[in-house]
Every structure is written in structure tokens, then in C-alpha cells.
C-alpha positions in Angstrom: 0.0 0.0 0.0 1.3 3.5 -0.9 -0.3 6.7 0.2 0.5 9.8 -1.9 -1.0 13.1 -3.0 -2.3 14.2 -6.4 -2.3 17.8 -7.5 -5.1 18.7 -9.9 -5.4 21.9 -11.9 -7.9 22.5 -14.7 -10.5 24.8 -16.2 -14.1 23.7 -15.9 -17.3 25.2 -17.2 -19.9 26.1 -14.6 -23.1 28.2 -15.1 -21.9 29.4 -18.5 -18.5 30.6 -17.2 -15.0 29.1 -17.1 -13.7 28.4 -13.6 -10.1 27.6 -12.7 -10.0 24.6 -10.4 -7.0 23.6 -8.2 -7.0 20.9 -5.5 -4.8 18.4 -3.8 -6.2 15.0 -3.2 -4.9 12.3 -0.8 -4.7 9.0 -2.7 -3.7 5.4 -2.0 -2.8 2.6 -4.2 -2.2 -1.1 -3.7 -0.1 -3.8 -5.5 0.6 -3.1 -9.1 -0.7 0.5 -9.0 1.4 1.2 -5.9 4.5 -0.1 -7.6 3.8 2.2 -10.7 3.4 5.3 -8.5 6.5 4.4 -6.4 8.6 4.3 -9.6 7.3 7.5 -11.1 9.1 10.8 -11.0 7.8 13.5 -8.7 5.4 15.8 -10.6 4.7 13.2 -13.3 1.4 13.8 -15.2 -1.1 11.1 -14.8 -4.7 10.1 -15.2 -6.1 8.2 -12.2 -9.3 6.4 -11.7 -10.8 4.7 -8.7 -13.3 5.4 -6.0 -13.6 7.8 -3.0 -13.9 6.3 0.5 -13.4 7.4 4.1 -9.7 7.1 5.2 -10.7 4.8 8.1 -13.6 3.8 10.2 -12.8 6.7 12.6 -12.0 9.3 10.0 -14.5 10.8 7.6 -11.7 12.4 5.4 -12.0 11.3 1.8 -9.2 9.4 0.1 -9.0 8.4 -3.6 -8.4 4.7 -3.8 -6.6 4.4 -7.2 -7.5 1.3 -9.1 -6.4 2.5 -12.6 -3.4 4.7 -13.4 -2.1 6.0 -16.7 1.0 8.2 -17.0 0.8 10.9 -19.6 3.9 11.4 -21.6 4.9 14.9 -22.7 2.7 16.6 -20.2 
């Protein structure tokens, strides 16, 4: 298991206007995905898919559980 952070920045449309979005998301990965992230360079661009869940039974903080990861070359 590997816990890491993903920095997200984009522009999204909302109510007919463009909005700049920036957020940092705590993520965790297991097995093959954890090995991929551990071997990646810091700041590597990626596309991650998975699901949101509470960090633990005692904590309601959301964590992205990464089940699919794709590194984006040239980004």
C-alpha cells in the first residue's frame, strides 16, 4: 500500500463561465498501481481512476483509492 497526493489543476465550465480549479487529493494505491506510483518521478502527469472512501472507520476524510493509473507522456 502506498499513500500519496495528487495535485489537480484544470479549467471547468460552470453556469456558463469558465472556472479555474486547483485541488490536492490524498490517494492510496495497492499492489501493481502502488509499484507504478513508487517508480514515477515527482510531478509526473497522470490520469487516475478509482473510488472515494473514508480514510478509516474513525476518519471521515475522503481518500481516492486508485484502481487504474495511466502516465501521460509529454505533459
